[in-house]
KOLGU-985528 format. One record per atom (N, C-alpha, C): x, y, z; residue number from 1; residue in three letters; atom name. Coordinates in steps of 0.02 Angstrom, whole numbers, plus 50000, padded with zeros to 5 digits. Layout:
<nodes>
<node u="X" v="Y" w="Z" k="NUM" r="ALA" a="CA"/>
...
</nodes>
This chain:
<nodes>
<node u="53351" v="63988" w="51468" k="1" r="MET" a="N"/>
<node u="53414" v="64017" w="51486" k="1" r="MET" a="CA"/>
<node u="53446" v="64048" w="51424" k="1" r="MET" a="C"/>
<node u="53464" v="64111" w="51427" k="2" r="ARG" a="N"/>
<node u="53492" v="64148" w="51370" k="2" r="ARG" a="CA"/>
<node u="53568" v="64141" w="51369" k="2" r="ARG" a="C"/>
<node u="53593" v="64124" w="51311" k="3" r="LYS" a="N"/>
<node u="53666" v="64121" w="51302" k="3" r="LYS" a="CA"/>
<node u="53691" v="64187" w="51274" k="3" r="LYS" a="C"/>
<node u="53751" v="64206" w="51294" k="4" r="ASP" a="N"/>
<node u="53782" v="64265" w="51264" k="4" r="ASP" a="CA"/>
<node u="53796" v="64250" w="51191" k="4" r="ASP" a="C"/>
<node u="53789" v="64301" w="51148" k="5" r="PRO" a="N"/>
<node u="53803" v="64290" w="51077" k="5" r="PRO" a="CA"/>
<node u="53877" v="64275" w="51066" k="5" r="PRO" a="C"/>
<node u="53890" v="64232" w="51019" k="6" r="VAL" a="N"/>
<node u="53959" v="64214" w="51002" k="6" r="VAL" a="CA"/>
<node u="53983" v="64261" w="50947" k="6" r="VAL" a="C"/>
<node u="54040" v="64292" w="50958" k="7" r="THR" a="N"/>
<node u="54070" v="64336" w="50909" k="7" r="THR" a="CA"/>
<node u="54121" v="64297" w="50869" k="7" r="THR" a="C"/>
<node u="54119" v="64305" w="50803" k="8" r="ARG" a="N"/>
<node u="54168" v="64275" w="50758" k="8" r="ARG" a="CA"/>
<node u="54209" v="64330" w="50726" k="8" r="ARG" a="C"/>
<node u="54274" v="64324" w="50730" k="9" r="VAL" a="N"/>
<node u="54318" v="64375" w="50703" k="9" r="VAL" a="CA"/>
<node u="54375" v="64340" w="50666" k="9" r="VAL" a="C"/>
<node u="54389" v="64363" w="50606" k="10" r="THR" a="N"/>
<node u="54447" v="64338" w="50569" k="10" r="THR" a="CA"/>
<node u="54505" v="64386" w="50582" k="10" r="THR" a="C"/>
<node u="54560" v="64357" w="50606" k="11" r="VAL" a="N"/>
<node u="54619" v="64396" w="50624" k="11" r="VAL" a="CA"/>
<node u="54679" v="64366" w="50589" k="11" r="VAL" a="C"/>
<node u="54733" v="64404" w="50589" k="12" r="GLU" a="N"/>
<node u="54796" v="64378" w="50562" k="12" r="GLU" a="CA"/>
<node u="54848" v="64380" w="50617" k="12" r="GLU" a="C"/>
<node u="54878" v="64321" w="50629" k="13" r="ILE" a="N"/>
<node u="54931" v="64315" w="50679" k="13" r="ILE" a="CA"/>
<node u="54991" v="64284" w="50644" k="13" r="ILE" a="C"/>
<node u="55045" v="64321" w="50643" k="14" r="PHE" a="N"/>
<node u="55108" v="64297" w="50615" k="14" r="PHE" a="CA"/>
<node u="55099" v="64272" w="50543" k="14" r="PHE" a="C"/>
<node u="55060" v="64310" w="50505" k="15" r="GLY" a="N"/>
<node u="55052" v="64294" w="50434" k="15" r="GLY" a="CA"/>
<node u="54999" v="64242" w="50418" k="15" r="GLY" a="C"/>
<node u="54966" v="64215" w="50469" k="16" r="GLN" a="N"/>
<node u="54914" v="64165" w="50458" k="16" r="GLN" a="CA"/>
<node u="54846" v="64193" w="50479" k="16" r="GLN" a="C"/>
<node u="54795" v="64178" w="50440" k="17" r="LYS" a="N"/>
<node u="54728" v="64200" w="50457" k="17" r="LYS" a="CA"/>
<node u="54694" v="64147" w="50500" k="17" r="LYS" a="C"/>
<node u="54659" v="64171" w="50552" k="18" r="TYR" a="N"/>
<node u="54622" v="64128" w="50597" k="18" r="TYR" a="CA"/>
<node u="54553" v="64158" w="50609" k="18" r="TYR" a="C"/>
<node u="54502" v="64116" w="50612" k="19" r="THR" a="N"/>
<node u="54436" v="64139" w="50633" k="19" r="THR" a="CA"/>
<node u="54428" v="64119" w="50706" k="19" r="THR" a="C"/>
<node u="54424" v="64170" w="50748" k="20" r="LEU" a="N"/>
<node u="54418" v="64159" w="50820" k="20" r="LEU" a="CA"/>
<node u="54345" v="64169" w="50840" k="20" r="LEU" a="C"/>
<node u="54322" v="64129" w="50888" k="21" r="LYS" a="N"/>
<node u="54255" v="64136" w="50914" k="21" r="LYS" a="CA"/>
<node u="54259" v="64147" w="50989" k="21" r="LYS" a="C"/>
<node u="54215" v="64189" w="51014" k="22" r="GLY" a="N"/>
<node u="54213" v="64200" w="51086" k="22" r="GLY" a="CA"/>
<node u="54154" v="64243" w="51105" k="22" r="GLY" a="C"/>
<node u="54144" v="64250" w="51170" k="23" r="GLU" a="N"/>
<node u="54089" v="64290" w="51195" k="23" r="GLU" a="CA"/>
<node u="54109" v="64362" w="51207" k="23" r="GLU" a="C"/>
<node u="54173" v="64377" w="51197" k="24" r="ALA" a="N"/>
<node u="54198" v="64445" w="51206" k="24" r="ALA" a="CA"/>
<node u="54181" v="64486" w="51144" k="24" r="ALA" a="C"/>
<node u="54192" v="64552" w="51149" k="25" r="SER" a="N"/>
<node u="54178" v="64596" w="51093" k="25" r="SER" a="CA"/>
<node u="54229" v="64584" w="51037" k="25" r="SER" a="C"/>
<node u="54210" v="64605" w="50977" k="26" r="GLU" a="N"/>
<node u="54256" v="64600" w="50920" k="26" r="GLU" a="CA"/>
<node u="54320" v="64638" w="50933" k="26" r="GLU" a="C"/>
<node u="54314" v="64698" w="50962" k="27" r="ASP" a="N"/>
<node u="54373" v="64739" w="50976" k="27" r="ASP" a="CA"/>
<node u="54420" v="64703" w="51024" k="27" r="ASP" a="C"/>
<node u="54392" v="64672" w="51075" k="28" r="TYR" a="N"/>
<node u="54434" v="64636" w="51124" k="28" r="TYR" a="CA"/>
<node u="54470" v="64578" w="51091" k="28" r="TYR" a="C"/>
<node u="54434" v="64539" w="51051" k="29" r="ILE" a="N"/>
<node u="54465" v="64482" w="51018" k="29" r="ILE" a="CA"/>
<node u="54521" v="64505" w="50972" k="29" r="ILE" a="C"/>
<node u="54509" v="64559" w="50936" k="30" r="ARG" a="N"/>
<node u="54561" v="64587" w="50891" k="30" r="ARG" a="CA"/>
<node u="54622" v="64611" w="50932" k="30" r="ARG" a="C"/>
<node u="54609" v="64641" w="50989" k="31" r="GLU" a="N"/>
<node u="54663" v="64666" w="51032" k="31" r="GLU" a="CA"/>
<node u="54706" v="64608" w="51057" k="31" r="GLU" a="C"/>
<node u="54674" v="64554" w="51078" k="32" r="VAL" a="N"/>
<node u="54711" v="64495" w="51102" k="32" r="VAL" a="CA"/>
<node u="54752" v="64465" w="51045" k="32" r="VAL" a="C"/>
<node u="54722" v="64459" w="50986" k="33" r="ALA" a="N"/>
<node u="54758" v="64431" w="50929" k="33" r="ALA" a="CA"/>
<node u="54817" v="64475" w="50910" k="33" r="ALA" a="C"/>
<node u="54808" v="64540" w="50912" k="34" r="GLN" a="N"/>
<node u="54862" v="64587" w="50896" k="34" r="GLN" a="CA"/>
<node u="54919" v="64580" w="50946" k="34" r="GLN" a="C"/>
<node u="54902" v="64571" w="51010" k="35" r="PHE" a="N"/>
<node u="54951" v="64562" w="51063" k="35" r="PHE" a="CA"/>
<node u="54994" v="64500" w="51049" k="35" r="PHE" a="C"/>
<node u="54960" v="64445" w="51033" k="36" r="VAL" a="N"/>
<node u="54995" v="64382" w="51018" k="36" r="VAL" a="CA"/>
<node u="55040" v="64391" w="50957" k="36" r="VAL" a="C"/>
<node u="55013" v="64423" w="50905" k="37" r="ASP" a="N"/>
<node u="55053" v="64436" w="50845" k="37" r="ASP" a="CA"/>
<node u="55115" v="64476" w="50861" k="37" r="ASP" a="C"/>
<node u="55108" v="64529" w="50900" k="38" r="GLU" a="N"/>
<node u="55165" v="64571" w="50919" k="38" r="GLU" a="CA"/>
<node u="55217" v="64531" w="50957" k="38" r="GLU" a="C"/>
<node u="55195" v="64490" w="51005" k="39" r="LYS" a="N"/>
<node u="55241" v="64450" w="51044" k="39" r="LYS" a="CA"/>
<node u="55279" v="64400" w="51000" k="39" r="LYS" a="C"/>
<node u="55243" v="64369" w="50953" k="40" r="MET" a="N"/>
<node u="55276" v="64322" w="50908" k="40" r="MET" a="CA"/>
<node u="55327" v="64358" w="50863" k="40" r="MET" a="C"/>
<node u="55310" v="64417" w="50840" k="41" r="ARG" a="N"/>
<node u="55355" v="64454" w="50796" k="41" r="ARG" a="CA"/>
<node u="55417" v="64478" w="50835" k="41" r="ARG" a="C"/>
<node u="55407" v="64498" w="50898" k="42" r="GLU" a="N"/>
<node u="55464" v="64518" w="50940" k="42" r="GLU" a="CA"/>
<node u="55513" v="64459" w="50949" k="42" r="GLU" a="C"/>
<node u="55485" v="64401" w="50964" k="43" r="LEU" a="N"/>
<node u="55527" v="64342" w="50974" k="43" r="LEU" a="CA"/>
<node u="55562" v="64322" w="50909" k="43" r="LEU" a="C"/>
<node u="55525" v="64325" w="50855" k="44" r="SER" a="N"/>
<node u="55554" v="64307" w="50790" k="44" r="SER" a="CA"/>
<node u="55610" v="64355" w="50769" k="44" r="SER" a="C"/>
<node u="55603" v="64418" w="50785" k="45" r="ALA" a="N"/>
<node u="55655" v="64467" w="50768" k="45" r="ALA" a="CA"/>
<node u="55719" v="64452" w="50806" k="45" r="ALA" a="C"/>
<node u="55713" v="64427" w="50867" k="46" r="LYS" a="N"/>
<node u="55772" v="64411" w="50908" k="46" r="LYS" a="CA"/>
<node u="55801" v="64343" w="50889" k="46" r="LYS" a="C"/>
<node u="55759" v="64300" w="50861" k="47" r="ASN" a="N"/>
<node u="55779" v="64231" w="50843" k="47" r="ASN" a="CA"/>
<node u="55755" v="64214" w="50773" k="47" r="ASN" a="C"/>
<node u="55784" v="64245" w="50722" k="48" r="PRO" a="N"/>
<node u="55758" v="64236" w="50654" k="48" r="PRO" a="CA"/>
<node u="55763" v="64165" w="50626" k="48" r="PRO" a="C"/>
<node u="55802" v="64123" w="50656" k="49" r="SER" a="N"/>
<node u="55809" v="64055" w="50630" k="49" r="SER" a="CA"/>
<node u="55753" v="64008" w="50653" k="49" r="SER" a="C"/>
<node u="55711" v="64031" w="50700" k="50" r="LEU" a="N"/>
<node u="55657" v="63988" w="50724" k="50" r="LEU" a="CA"/>
<node u="55601" v="63982" w="50673" k="50" r="LEU" a="C"/>
<node u="55574" v="63921" w="50666" k="51" r="ASP" a="N"/>
<node u="55517" v="63913" w="50622" k="51" r="ASP" a="CA"/>
<node u="55453" v="63936" w="50658" k="51" r="ASP" a="C"/>
<node u="55398" v="63938" w="50622" k="52" r="THR" a="N"/>
<node u="55336" v="63964" w="50650" k="52" r="THR" a="CA"/>
<node u="55313" v="63925" w="50711" k="52" r="THR" a="C"/>
<node u="55318" v="63859" w="50709" k="53" r="THR" a="N"/>
<node u="55295" v="63819" w="50766" k="53" r="THR" a="CA"/>
<node u="55336" v="63834" w="50828" k="53" r="THR" a="C"/>
<node u="55401" v="63836" w="50822" k="54" r="LYS" a="N"/>
<node u="55443" v="63850" w="50880" k="54" r="LYS" a="CA"/>
<node u="55432" v="63921" w="50905" k="54" r="LYS" a="C"/>
<node u="55421" v="63968" w="50859" k="55" r="THR" a="N"/>
<node u="55406" v="64036" w="50880" k="55" r="THR" a="CA"/>
<node u="55341" v="64038" w="50920" k="55" r="THR" a="C"/>
<node u="55291" v="64001" w="50896" k="56" r="ALA" a="N"/>
<node u="55226" v="64000" w="50931" k="56" r="ALA" a="CA"/>
<node u="55233" v="63968" w="51000" k="56" r="ALA" a="C"/>
<node u="55269" v="63912" w="51004" k="57" r="VAL" a="N"/>
<node u="55276" v="63878" w="51069" k="57" r="VAL" a="CA"/>
<node u="55316" v="63921" w="51118" k="57" r="VAL" a="C"/>
<node u="55371" v="63950" w="51096" k="58" r="LEU" a="N"/>
<node u="55411" v="63992" w="51141" k="58" r="LEU" a="CA"/>
<node u="55373" v="64054" w="51162" k="58" r="LEU" a="C"/>
<node u="55332" v="64081" w="51117" k="59" r="THR" a="N"/>
<node u="55290" v="64138" w="51135" k="59" r="THR" a="CA"/>
<node u="55240" v="64117" w="51188" k="59" r="THR" a="C"/>
<node u="55210" v="64059" w="51180" k="60" r="ALA" a="N"/>
<node u="55162" v="64034" w="51230" k="60" r="ALA" a="CA"/>
<node u="55196" v="64024" w="51297" k="60" r="ALA" a="C"/>
<node u="55257" v="63997" w="51297" k="61" r="VAL" a="N"/>
<node u="55294" v="63987" w="51360" k="61" r="VAL" a="CA"/>
<node u="55309" v="64054" w="51393" k="61" r="VAL" a="C"/>
<node u="55331" v="64103" w="51353" k="62" r="ASN" a="N"/>
<node u="55345" v="64170" w="51380" k="62" r="ASN" a="CA"/>
<node u="55282" v="64202" w="51409" k="62" r="ASN" a="C"/>
<node u="55226" v="64196" w="51374" k="63" r="LEU" a="N"/>
<node u="55163" v="64225" w="51398" k="63" r="LEU" a="CA"/>
<node u="55139" v="64189" w="51462" k="63" r="LEU" a="C"/>
<node u="55148" v="64123" w="51465" k="64" r="ALA" a="N"/>
<node u="55130" v="64086" w="51525" k="64" r="ALA" a="CA"/>
<node u="55173" v="64109" w="51584" k="64" r="ALA" a="C"/>
<node u="55237" v="64120" w="51571" k="65" r="ASP" a="N"/>
<node u="55283" v="64144" w="51623" k="65" r="ASP" a="CA"/>
<node u="55259" v="64212" w="51650" k="65" r="ASP" a="C"/>
<node u="55243" v="64257" w="51604" k="66" r="GLU" a="N"/>
<node u="55217" v="64323" w="51624" k="66" r="GLU" a="CA"/>
<node u="55153" v="64316" w="51665" k="66" r="GLU" a="C"/>
<node u="55109" v="64272" w="51643" k="67" r="TYR" a="N"/>
<node u="55045" v="64260" w="51678" k="67" r="TYR" a="CA"/>
<node u="55058" v="64236" w="51749" k="67" r="TYR" a="C"/>
<node u="55100" v="64185" w="51757" k="68" r="PHE" a="N"/>
<node u="55114" v="64158" w="51824" k="68" r="PHE" a="CA"/>
<node u="55145" v="64210" w="51870" k="68" r="PHE" a="C"/>
<node u="55190" v="64251" w="51843" k="69" r="LYS" a="N"/>
<node u="55221" v="64304" w="51883" k="69" r="LYS" a="CA"/>
<node u="55169" v="64355" w="51905" k="69" r="LYS" a="C"/>
<node u="55125" v="64375" w="51859" k="70" r="LEU" a="N"/>
<node u="55072" v="64423" w="51876" k="70" r="LEU" a="CA"/>
<node u="55023" v="64393" w="51927" k="70" r="LEU" a="C"/>
<node u="55008" v="64329" w="51919" k="71" r="GLN" a="N"/>
<node u="54964" v="64296" w="51966" k="71" r="GLN" a="CA"/>
<node u="54995" v="64295" w="52036" k="71" r="GLN" a="C"/>
<node u="55059" v="64282" w="52041" k="72" r="GLN" a="N"/>
<node u="55093" v="64282" w="52105" k="72" r="GLN" a="CA"/>
<node u="55093" v="64352" w="52136" k="72" r="GLN" a="C"/>
<node u="55106" v="64403" w="52094" k="73" r="GLU" a="N"/>
<node u="55104" v="64473" w="52119" k="73" r="GLU" a="CA"/>
<node u="55035" v="64490" w="52146" k="73" r="GLU" a="C"/>
<node u="54984" v="64468" w="52110" k="74" r="TYR" a="N"/>
<node u="54915" v="64481" w="52131" k="74" r="TYR" a="CA"/>
<node u="54901" v="64447" w="52198" k="74" r="TYR" a="C"/>
<node u="54921" v="64384" w="52205" k="75" r="GLU" a="N"/>
<node u="54910" v="64349" w="52268" k="75" r="GLU" a="CA"/>
<node u="54948" v="64382" w="52325" k="75" r="GLU" a="C"/>
<node u="55009" v="64405" w="52312" k="76" r="ASP" a="N"/>
<node u="55048" v="64439" w="52363" k="76" r="ASP" a="CA"/>
<node u="55014" v="64504" w="52384" k="76" r="ASP" a="C"/>
<node u="54987" v="64541" w="52336" k="77" r="LEU" a="N"/>
<node u="54951" v="64603" w="52352" k="77" r="LEU" a="CA"/>
<node u="54889" v="64590" w="52393" k="77" r="LEU" a="C"/>
<node u="54852" v="64537" w="52376" k="78" r="ILE" a="N"/>
<node u="54792" v="64520" w="52414" k="78" r="ILE" a="CA"/>
<node u="54811" v="64504" w="52486" k="78" r="ILE" a="C"/>
<node u="54864" v="64466" w="52496" k="79" r="LYS" a="N"/>
<node u="54887" v="64449" w="52563" k="79" r="LYS" a="CA"/>
<node u="54907" v="64512" w="52601" k="79" r="LYS" a="C"/>
<node u="54941" v="64558" w="52568" k="80" r="LEU" a="N"/>
<node u="54961" v="64621" w="52599" k="80" r="LEU" a="CA"/>
<node u="54900" v="64661" w="52620" k="80" r="LEU" a="C"/>
<node u="54851" v="64666" w="52576" k="81" r="ILE" a="N"/>
<node u="54790" v="64704" w="52592" k="81" r="ILE" a="CA"/>
<node u="54753" v="64671" w="52650" k="81" r="ILE" a="C"/>
<node u="54748" v="64605" w="52649" k="82" r="GLU" a="N"/>
<node u="54715" v="64569" w="52704" k="82" r="GLU" a="CA"/>
<node u="54751" v="64580" w="52770" k="82" r="GLU" a="C"/>
<node u="54818" v="64579" w="52769" k="83" r="ALA" a="N"/>
<node u="54857" v="64589" w="52830" k="83" r="ALA" a="CA"/>
<node u="54847" v="64660" w="52856" k="83" r="ALA" a="C"/>
<node u="54846" v="64709" w="52811" k="84" r="GLU" a="N"/>
<node u="54836" v="64779" w="52832" k="84" r="GLU" a="CA"/>
<node u="54766" v="64788" w="52859" k="84" r="GLU" a="C"/>
<node u="54717" v="64756" w="52829" k="85" r="THR" a="N"/>
<node u="54648" v="64761" w="52852" k="85" r="THR" a="CA"/>
<node u="54641" v="64730" w="52921" k="85" r="THR" a="C"/>
<node u="54673" v="64673" w="52932" k="86" r="ARG" a="N"/>
<node u="54670" v="64641" w="52999" k="86" r="ARG" a="CA"/>
<node u="54704" v="64685" w="53051" k="86" r="ARG" a="C"/>
<node u="54759" v="64717" w="53031" k="87" r="GLY" a="N"/>
<node u="54796" v="64761" w="53076" k="87" r="GLY" a="CA"/>
<node u="54755" v="64821" w="53098" k="87" r="GLY" a="C"/>
<node u="54715" v="64848" w="53053" k="88" r="LYS" a="N"/>
<node u="54672" v="64906" w="53069" k="88" r="LYS" a="CA"/>
<node u="54613" v="64887" w="53112" k="88" r="LYS" a="C"/>
<node u="54591" v="64824" w="53107" k="89" r="GLN" a="N"/>
<node u="54533" v="64801" w="53146" k="89" r="GLN" a="CA"/>
<node u="54552" v="64784" w="53217" k="89" r="GLN" a="C"/>
<node u="54616" v="64775" w="53231" k="90" r="SER" a="N"/>
<node u="54638" v="64756" w="53298" k="90" r="SER" a="CA"/>
<node u="54637" v="64814" w="53346" k="90" r="SER" a="C"/>
</nodes>
């Protein structure tokens, strides 16, 4: 059984270097890291008194909130498509 190659990429997020590993492409891993860095910097600019740990945790909470909202929108769209498909089959 062949395993996908593991990509190792060193990135910088909020001034700290991290070596990330994954099966995705180097470009994708860098894009994700850049996204997280941007979100942390946006939050830090609005709340300059927060330390790095609190900035990271609040960024994670905000991203989780966005994820759950998008997941709900996706599920709602699937239900809508299924309802329309059933309506056309009747």
